[in-house]
Backbone atoms as SQL, in Angstrom:
CREATE TABLE atoms (id INTEGER PRIMARY KEY, chain TEXT, resi INTEGER, resn TEXT, atom TEXT, x REAL, y REAL, z REAL);
INSERT INTO atoms VALUES
  (1, 'A', 1, 'MET', 'N', 4.025, 5.120, -16.142),
  (2, 'A', 1, 'MET', 'CA', 3.659, 3.727, -15.938),
  (3, 'A', 1, 'MET', 'C', 4.746, 3.034, -15.129),
  (4, 'A', 2, 'TRP', 'N', 4.335, 2.260, -14.158),
  (5, 'A', 2, 'TRP', 'CA', 5.279, 1.558, -13.306),
  (6, 'A', 2, 'TRP', 'C', 5.619, 0.223, -13.906),
  (7, 'A', 3, 'ASP', 'N', 6.858, -0.145, -13.805),
  (8, 'A', 3, 'ASP', 'CA', 7.317, -1.465, -14.206),
  (9, 'A', 3, 'ASP', 'C', 7.155, -2.370, -12.983),
  (10, 'A', 4, 'VAL', 'N', 6.458, -3.496, -13.151),
  (11, 'A', 4, 'VAL', 'CA', 6.184, -4.380, -12.026),
  (12, 'A', 4, 'VAL', 'C', 7.477, -4.834, -11.354),
  (13, 'A', 5, 'SER', 'N', 8.562, -4.954, -12.090),
  (14, 'A', 5, 'SER', 'CA', 9.820, -5.387, -11.485),
  (15, 'A', 5, 'SER', 'C', 10.364, -4.348, -10.510),
  (16, 'A', 6, 'ASP', 'N', 9.909, -3.085, -10.619),
  (17, 'A', 6, 'ASP', 'CA', 10.341, -2.039, -9.709),
  (18, 'A', 6, 'ASP', 'C', 9.558, -2.050, -8.403),
  (19, 'A', 7, 'VAL', 'N', 8.412, -2.704, -8.383),
  (20, 'A', 7, 'VAL', 'CA', 7.562, -2.687, -7.200),
  (21, 'A', 7, 'VAL', 'C', 8.225, -3.489, -6.096),
  (22, 'A', 8, 'ARG', 'N', 8.272, -2.898, -4.959),
  (23, 'A', 8, 'ARG', 'CA', 8.954, -3.545, -3.839),
  (24, 'A', 8, 'ARG', 'C', 7.979, -3.862, -2.709),
  (25, 'A', 9, 'HIS', 'N', 7.007, -2.997, -2.468),
  (26, 'A', 9, 'HIS', 'CA', 6.095, -3.173, -1.339),
  (27, 'A', 9, 'HIS', 'C', 4.651, -2.925, -1.776),
  (28, 'A', 10, 'VAL', 'N', 3.763, -3.768, -1.281),
  (29, 'A', 10, 'VAL', 'CA', 2.332, -3.593, -1.505),
  (30, 'A', 10, 'VAL', 'C', 1.663, -3.655, -0.135),
  (31, 'A', 11, 'LEU', 'N', 1.008, -2.573, 0.237),
  (32, 'A', 11, 'LEU', 'CA', 0.267, -2.526, 1.488),
  (33, 'A', 11, 'LEU', 'C', -1.209, -2.701, 1.158),
  (34, 'A', 12, 'VAL', 'N', -1.873, -3.621, 1.838),
  (35, 'A', 12, 'VAL', 'CA', -3.282, -3.918, 1.596),
  (36, 'A', 12, 'VAL', 'C', -4.090, -3.276, 2.716),
  (37, 'A', 13, 'LEU', 'N', -5.050, -2.431, 2.330),
  (38, 'A', 13, 'LEU', 'CA', -5.860, -1.710, 3.299),
  (39, 'A', 13, 'LEU', 'C', -7.340, -2.037, 3.101),
  (40, 'A', 14, 'PRO', 'N', -8.137, -1.918, 4.164),
  (41, 'A', 14, 'PRO', 'CA', -9.531, -2.336, 4.090),
  (42, 'A', 14, 'PRO', 'C', -10.437, -1.422, 3.259),
  (43, 'A', 15, 'ASP', 'N', -10.066, -0.155, 3.095),
  (44, 'A', 15, 'ASP', 'CA', -10.930, 0.758, 2.339),
  (45, 'A', 15, 'ASP', 'C', -10.117, 1.931, 1.788),
  (46, 'A', 16, 'ARG', 'N', -10.784, 2.703, 0.952),
  (47, 'A', 16, 'ARG', 'CA', -10.104, 3.823, 0.281),
  (48, 'A', 16, 'ARG', 'C', -9.605, 4.869, 1.272),
  (49, 'A', 17, 'GLU', 'N', -10.418, 5.168, 2.267),
  (50, 'A', 17, 'GLU', 'CA', -10.039, 6.187, 3.244),
  (51, 'A', 17, 'GLU', 'C', -8.738, 5.796, 3.960),
  (52, 'A', 18, 'ALA', 'N', -8.644, 4.543, 4.378),
  (53, 'A', 18, 'ALA', 'CA', -7.421, 4.068, 5.039),
  (54, 'A', 18, 'ALA', 'C', -6.233, 4.148, 4.084),
  (55, 'A', 19, 'ALA', 'N', -6.433, 3.749, 2.824),
  (56, 'A', 19, 'ALA', 'CA', -5.346, 3.787, 1.838),
  (57, 'A', 19, 'ALA', 'C', -4.870, 5.216, 1.605),
  (58, 'A', 20, 'GLU', 'N', -5.790, 6.152, 1.525),
  (59, 'A', 20, 'GLU', 'CA', -5.408, 7.551, 1.318),
  (60, 'A', 20, 'GLU', 'C', -4.631, 8.090, 2.515),
  (61, 'A', 21, 'GLU', 'N', -5.074, 7.721, 3.733),
  (62, 'A', 21, 'GLU', 'CA', -4.357, 8.157, 4.932),
  (63, 'A', 21, 'GLU', 'C', -2.952, 7.564, 4.974),
  (64, 'A', 22, 'VAL', 'N', -2.841, 6.282, 4.662),
  (65, 'A', 22, 'VAL', 'CA', -1.533, 5.617, 4.649),
  (66, 'A', 22, 'VAL', 'C', -0.606, 6.297, 3.644),
  (67, 'A', 23, 'ALA', 'N', -1.112, 6.561, 2.450),
  (68, 'A', 23, 'ALA', 'CA', -0.299, 7.208, 1.411),
  (69, 'A', 23, 'ALA', 'C', 0.175, 8.582, 1.874),
  (70, 'A', 24, 'GLU', 'N', -0.683, 9.289, 2.602),
  (71, 'A', 24, 'GLU', 'CA', -0.346, 10.622, 3.082),
  (72, 'A', 24, 'GLU', 'C', 0.739, 10.577, 4.170),
  (73, 'A', 25, 'VAL', 'N', 0.611, 9.655, 5.107),
  (74, 'A', 25, 'VAL', 'CA', 1.511, 9.568, 6.253),
  (75, 'A', 25, 'VAL', 'C', 2.826, 8.866, 5.896),
  (76, 'A', 26, 'LEU', 'N', 2.805, 8.038, 4.871),
  (77, 'A', 26, 'LEU', 'CA', 3.963, 7.243, 4.482),
  (78, 'A', 26, 'LEU', 'C', 5.227, 8.083, 4.307),
  (79, 'A', 27, 'GLY', 'N', 5.120, 9.177, 3.575),
  (80, 'A', 27, 'GLY', 'CA', 6.276, 10.036, 3.331),
  (81, 'A', 27, 'GLY', 'C', 6.822, 10.644, 4.603),
  (82, 'A', 28, 'GLU', 'N', 5.901, 11.070, 5.493),
  (83, 'A', 28, 'GLU', 'CA', 6.325, 11.671, 6.753),
  (84, 'A', 28, 'GLU', 'C', 7.024, 10.641, 7.638),
  (85, 'A', 29, 'ARG', 'N', 6.460, 9.447, 7.709),
  (86, 'A', 29, 'ARG', 'CA', 6.972, 8.414, 8.622),
  (87, 'A', 29, 'ARG', 'C', 8.267, 7.787, 8.116),
  (88, 'A', 30, 'PHE', 'N', 8.345, 7.547, 6.792),
  (89, 'A', 30, 'PHE', 'CA', 9.485, 6.793, 6.255),
  (90, 'A', 30, 'PHE', 'C', 10.399, 7.625, 5.347),
  (91, 'A', 31, 'GLY', 'N', 10.059, 8.879, 5.136),
  (92, 'A', 31, 'GLY', 'CA', 10.906, 9.745, 4.325),
  (93, 'A', 31, 'GLY', 'C', 10.929, 9.386, 2.849),
  (94, 'A', 32, 'THR', 'N', 9.823, 8.841, 2.342),
  (95, 'A', 32, 'THR', 'CA', 9.762, 8.510, 0.919),
  (96, 'A', 32, 'THR', 'C', 9.494, 9.766, 0.113),
  (97, 'A', 33, 'ASP', 'N', 10.145, 9.854, -1.036),
  (98, 'A', 33, 'ASP', 'CA', 9.971, 11.015, -1.905),
  (99, 'A', 33, 'ASP', 'C', 8.882, 10.790, -2.944),
  (100, 'A', 34, 'GLU', 'N', 8.793, 9.589, -3.425),
  (101, 'A', 34, 'GLU', 'CA', 7.867, 9.284, -4.507),
  (102, 'A', 34, 'GLU', 'C', 6.460, 9.036, -3.978),
  (103, 'A', 35, 'GLU', 'N', 5.489, 9.559, -4.697),
  (104, 'A', 35, 'GLU', 'CA', 4.087, 9.369, -4.342),
  (105, 'A', 35, 'GLU', 'C', 3.703, 7.904, -4.554),
  (106, 'A', 36, 'PRO', 'N', 3.158, 7.237, -3.526),
  (107, 'A', 36, 'PRO', 'CA', 2.723, 5.851, -3.729),
  (108, 'A', 36, 'PRO', 'C', 1.488, 5.806, -4.628),
  (109, 'A', 37, 'ARG', 'N', 1.273, 4.674, -5.235),
  (110, 'A', 37, 'ARG', 'CA', 0.147, 4.493, -6.146),
  (111, 'A', 37, 'ARG', 'C', -0.980, 3.770, -5.405),
  (112, 'A', 38, 'LEU', 'N', -2.209, 4.291, -5.514),
  (113, 'A', 38, 'LEU', 'CA', -3.377, 3.651, -4.908),
  (114, 'A', 38, 'LEU', 'C', -4.103, 2.848, -5.973),
  (115, 'A', 39, 'VAL', 'N', -4.459, 1.604, -5.635),
  (116, 'A', 39, 'VAL', 'CA', -5.117, 0.716, -6.588),
  (117, 'A', 39, 'VAL', 'C', -6.282, 0.035, -5.881),
  (118, 'A', 40, 'ARG', 'N', -7.463, 0.076, -6.492),
  (119, 'A', 40, 'ARG', 'CA', -8.628, -0.629, -5.953),
  (120, 'A', 40, 'ARG', 'C', -8.528, -2.087, -6.375),
  (121, 'A', 41, 'ASP', 'N', -8.688, -2.981, -5.420),
  (122, 'A', 41, 'ASP', 'CA', -8.578, -4.412, -5.677),
  (123, 'A', 41, 'ASP', 'C', -9.896, -5.070, -5.272),
  (124, 'A', 42, 'ALA', 'N', -10.799, -5.246, -6.247),
  (125, 'A', 42, 'ALA', 'CA', -12.092, -5.865, -5.960),
  (126, 'A', 42, 'ALA', 'C', -11.885, -7.330, -5.622),
  (127, 'A', 43, 'LEU', 'N', -12.572, -7.794, -4.611),
  (128, 'A', 43, 'LEU', 'CA', -12.488, -9.201, -4.229),
  (129, 'A', 43, 'LEU', 'C', -13.219, -10.035, -5.268),
  (130, 'A', 44, 'ALA', 'N', -12.729, -11.210, -5.528),
  (131, 'A', 44, 'ALA', 'CA', -13.308, -12.080, -6.551),
  (132, 'A', 44, 'ALA', 'C', -14.801, -12.289, -6.308),
  (133, 'A', 45, 'GLY', 'N', -15.589, -12.059, -7.347),
  (134, 'A', 45, 'GLY', 'CA', -17.029, -12.271, -7.271),
  (135, 'A', 45, 'GLY', 'C', -17.808, -11.140, -6.628),
  (136, 'A', 46, 'GLU', 'N', -17.143, -10.082, -6.236),
  (137, 'A', 46, 'GLU', 'CA', -17.822, -8.965, -5.578),
  (138, 'A', 46, 'GLU', 'C', -17.924, -7.781, -6.534),
  (139, 'A', 47, 'ASP', 'N', -19.137, -7.218, -6.686),
  (140, 'A', 47, 'ASP', 'CA', -19.258, -6.024, -7.522),
  (141, 'A', 47, 'ASP', 'C', -19.522, -4.776, -6.694),
  (142, 'A', 48, 'ASP', 'N', -19.720, -4.924, -5.430),
  (143, 'A', 48, 'ASP', 'CA', -19.996, -3.788, -4.576),
  (144, 'A', 48, 'ASP', 'C', -18.674, -3.111, -4.199),
  (145, 'A', 49, 'ALA', 'N', -18.606, -1.802, -4.392),
  (146, 'A', 49, 'ALA', 'CA', -17.376, -1.060, -4.080),
  (147, 'A', 49, 'ALA', 'C', -16.994, -1.197, -2.607),
  (148, 'A', 50, 'GLU', 'N', -17.972, -1.442, -1.745),
  (149, 'A', 50, 'GLU', 'CA', -17.679, -1.600, -0.325),
  (150, 'A', 50, 'GLU', 'C', -16.869, -2.863, -0.048),
  (151, 'A', 51, 'ASP', 'N', -16.907, -3.820, -0.974),
  (152, 'A', 51, 'ASP', 'CA', -16.213, -5.090, -0.787),
  (153, 'A', 51, 'ASP', 'C', -14.826, -5.084, -1.409),
  (154, 'A', 52, 'ALA', 'N', -14.303, -3.920, -1.689),
  (155, 'A', 52, 'ALA', 'CA', -12.982, -3.824, -2.316),
  (156, 'A', 52, 'ALA', 'C', -11.926, -3.526, -1.262),
  (157, 'A', 53, 'GLN', 'N', -10.759, -4.100, -1.472),
  (158, 'A', 53, 'GLN', 'CA', -9.589, -3.721, -0.690),
  (159, 'A', 53, 'GLN', 'C', -8.858, -2.669, -1.511),
  (160, 'A', 54, 'TRP', 'N', -8.038, -1.907, -0.859),
  (161, 'A', 54, 'TRP', 'CA', -7.231, -0.909, -1.548),
  (162, 'A', 54, 'TRP', 'C', -5.770, -1.222, -1.312),
  (163, 'A', 55, 'LEU', 'N', -4.982, -1.089, -2.364),
  (164, 'A', 55, 'LEU', 'CA', -3.553, -1.347, -2.301),
  (165, 'A', 55, 'LEU', 'C', -2.793, -0.027, -2.381),
  (166, 'A', 56, 'VAL', 'N', -1.767, 0.083, -1.583),
  (167, 'A', 56, 'VAL', 'CA', -0.830, 1.194, -1.684),
  (168, 'A', 56, 'VAL', 'C', 0.456, 0.562, -2.191),
  (169, 'A', 57, 'VAL', 'N', 0.808, 0.900, -3.427),
  (170, 'A', 57, 'VAL', 'CA', 1.970, 0.302, -4.090),
  (171, 'A', 57, 'VAL', 'C', 3.122, 1.290, -4.003),
  (172, 'A', 58, 'LEU', 'N', 4.249, 0.808, -3.486),
  (173, 'A', 58, 'LEU', 'CA', 5.374, 1.678, -3.190),
  (174, 'A', 58, 'LEU', 'C', 6.662, 1.104, -3.763),
  (175, 'A', 59, 'ARG', 'N', 7.346, 1.899, -4.559),
  (176, 'A', 59, 'ARG', 'CA', 8.655, 1.473, -5.084),
  (177, 'A', 59, 'ARG', 'C', 9.725, 1.755, -4.052),
  (178, 'A', 60, 'ASP', 'N', 10.676, 0.851, -3.993),
  (179, 'A', 60, 'ASP', 'CA', 11.787, 1.004, -3.066),
  (180, 'A', 60, 'ASP', 'C', 13.017, 0.372, -3.707),
  (181, 'A', 61, 'GLU', 'N', 13.466, 0.981, -4.796),
  (182, 'A', 61, 'GLU', 'CA', 14.588, 0.418, -5.557),
  (183, 'A', 61, 'GLU', 'C', 15.853, 0.294, -4.727),
  (184, 'A', 62, 'ALA', 'N', 16.035, 1.192, -3.765),
  (185, 'A', 62, 'ALA', 'CA', 17.237, 1.156, -2.935),
  (186, 'A', 62, 'ALA', 'C', 17.137, 0.100, -1.835),
  (187, 'A', 63, 'GLY', 'N', 15.931, -0.422, -1.608),
  (188, 'A', 63, 'GLY', 'CA', 15.742, -1.444, -0.585),
  (189, 'A', 63, 'GLY', 'C', 15.974, -0.936, 0.830),
  (190, 'A', 64, 'ARG', 'N', 15.666, 0.336, 1.062),
  (191, 'A', 64, 'ARG', 'CA', 15.940, 0.928, 2.370),
  (192, 'A', 64, 'ARG', 'C', 14.771, 0.812, 3.351),
  (193, 'A', 65, 'LEU', 'N', 13.584, 0.434, 2.855),
  (194, 'A', 65, 'LEU', 'CA', 12.424, 0.321, 3.735),
  (195, 'A', 65, 'LEU', 'C', 12.341, -1.086, 4.317),
  (196, 'A', 66, 'ASP', 'N', 12.130, -1.163, 5.619),
  (197, 'A', 66, 'ASP', 'CA', 12.063, -2.436, 6.320),
  (198, 'A', 66, 'ASP', 'C', 10.661, -3.039, 6.165),
  (199, 'A', 67, 'PRO', 'N', 10.565, -4.230, 5.573),
  (200, 'A', 67, 'PRO', 'CA', 9.253, -4.863, 5.370),
  (201, 'A', 67, 'PRO', 'C', 8.462, -5.036, 6.669),
  (202, 'A', 68, 'ALA', 'N', 9.125, -5.392, 7.762),
  (203, 'A', 68, 'ALA', 'CA', 8.428, -5.584, 9.044),
  (204, 'A', 68, 'ALA', 'C', 7.857, -4.258, 9.557),
  (205, 'A', 69, 'GLU', 'N', 8.604, -3.178, 9.388),
  (206, 'A', 69, 'GLU', 'CA', 8.109, -1.861, 9.810),
  (207, 'A', 69, 'GLU', 'C', 6.916, -1.442, 8.963),
  (208, 'A', 70, 'LEU', 'N', 6.971, -1.709, 7.660),
  (209, 'A', 70, 'LEU', 'CA', 5.845, -1.383, 6.794),
  (210, 'A', 70, 'LEU', 'C', 4.613, -2.206, 7.151),
  (211, 'A', 71, 'ASP', 'N', 4.813, -3.470, 7.503),
  (212, 'A', 71, 'ASP', 'CA', 3.698, -4.328, 7.907),
  (213, 'A', 71, 'ASP', 'C', 3.047, -3.789, 9.176),
  (214, 'A', 72, 'ALA', 'N', 3.857, -3.422, 10.162),
  (215, 'A', 72, 'ALA', 'CA', 3.325, -2.852, 11.402),
  (216, 'A', 72, 'ALA', 'C', 2.618, -1.532, 11.127),
  (217, 'A', 73, 'PHE', 'N', 3.196, -0.723, 10.241),
  (218, 'A', 73, 'PHE', 'CA', 2.599, 0.560, 9.862),
  (219, 'A', 73, 'PHE', 'C', 1.217, 0.340, 9.247),
  (220, 'A', 74, 'ALA', 'N', 1.104, -0.578, 8.294),
  (221, 'A', 74, 'ALA', 'CA', -0.184, -0.867, 7.660),
  (222, 'A', 74, 'ALA', 'C', -1.168, -1.416, 8.689),
  (223, 'A', 75, 'GLY', 'N', -0.671, -2.162, 9.666),
  (224, 'A', 75, 'GLY', 'CA', -1.513, -2.713, 10.714),
  (225, 'A', 75, 'GLY', 'C', -2.210, -1.657, 11.547),
  (226, 'A', 76, 'GLU', 'N', -1.652, -0.456, 11.603),
  (227, 'A', 76, 'GLU', 'CA', -2.292, 0.644, 12.324),
  (228, 'A', 76, 'GLU', 'C', -3.633, 1.012, 11.693),
  (229, 'A', 77, 'TRP', 'N', -3.829, 0.627, 10.425),
  (230, 'A', 77, 'TRP', 'CA', -5.091, 0.873, 9.704),
  (231, 'A', 77, 'TRP', 'C', -5.785, -0.453, 9.379),
  (232, 'A', 78, 'ASP', 'N', -5.507, -1.484, 10.153),
  (233, 'A', 78, 'ASP', 'CA', -6.080, -2.830, 9.931),
  (234, 'A', 78, 'ASP', 'C', -5.690, -3.402, 8.577),
  (235, 'A', 79, 'GLY', 'N', -4.493, -3.084, 8.138),
  (236, 'A', 79, 'GLY', 'CA', -3.988, -3.617, 6.873),
  (237, 'A', 79, 'GLY', 'C', -2.747, -4.455, 7.106),
  (238, 'A', 80, 'TRP', 'N', -2.083, -4.799, 6.026),
  (239, 'A', 80, 'TRP', 'CA', -0.866, -5.597, 6.096),
  (240, 'A', 80, 'TRP', 'C', -0.033, -5.375, 4.857),
  (241, 'A', 81, 'ARG', 'N', 1.226, -5.807, 4.918),
  (242, 'A', 81, 'ARG', 'CA', 2.123, -5.745, 3.764),
  (243, 'A', 81, 'ARG', 'C', 2.100, -7.116, 3.102),
  (244, 'A', 82, 'GLU', 'N', 1.974, -7.104, 1.807),
  (245, 'A', 82, 'GLU', 'CA', 1.952, -8.348, 1.047),
  (246, 'A', 82, 'GLU', 'C', 3.078, -8.337, 0.033),
  (247, 'A', 83, 'GLU', 'N', 3.651, -9.506, -0.217),
  (248, 'A', 83, 'GLU', 'CA', 4.684, -9.610, -1.247),
  (249, 'A', 83, 'GLU', 'C', 4.026, -9.412, -2.611),
  (250, 'A', 84, 'PRO', 'N', 4.609, -8.566, -3.461),
  (251, 'A', 84, 'PRO', 'CA', 4.016, -8.351, -4.797),
  (252, 'A', 84, 'PRO', 'C', 4.157, -9.575, -5.678);
């Protein structure tokens, strides 16, 4: 179980496929060792799975990942980095 205080970066992606690709490439691109956590985030009032955003939650206790680089990285999949 993750402690919310440990969460450093949340990448918001438009769908599950994009989130899975981001999680896969993240380690290669940024040298992260820990597996990021994927979370489905249903939009308020929406019950259709197609209307869900997906979050890639990444711990960065050392603070070595650049937020601007992560935002640009998520943008490659039409996503963005959001403050947790």
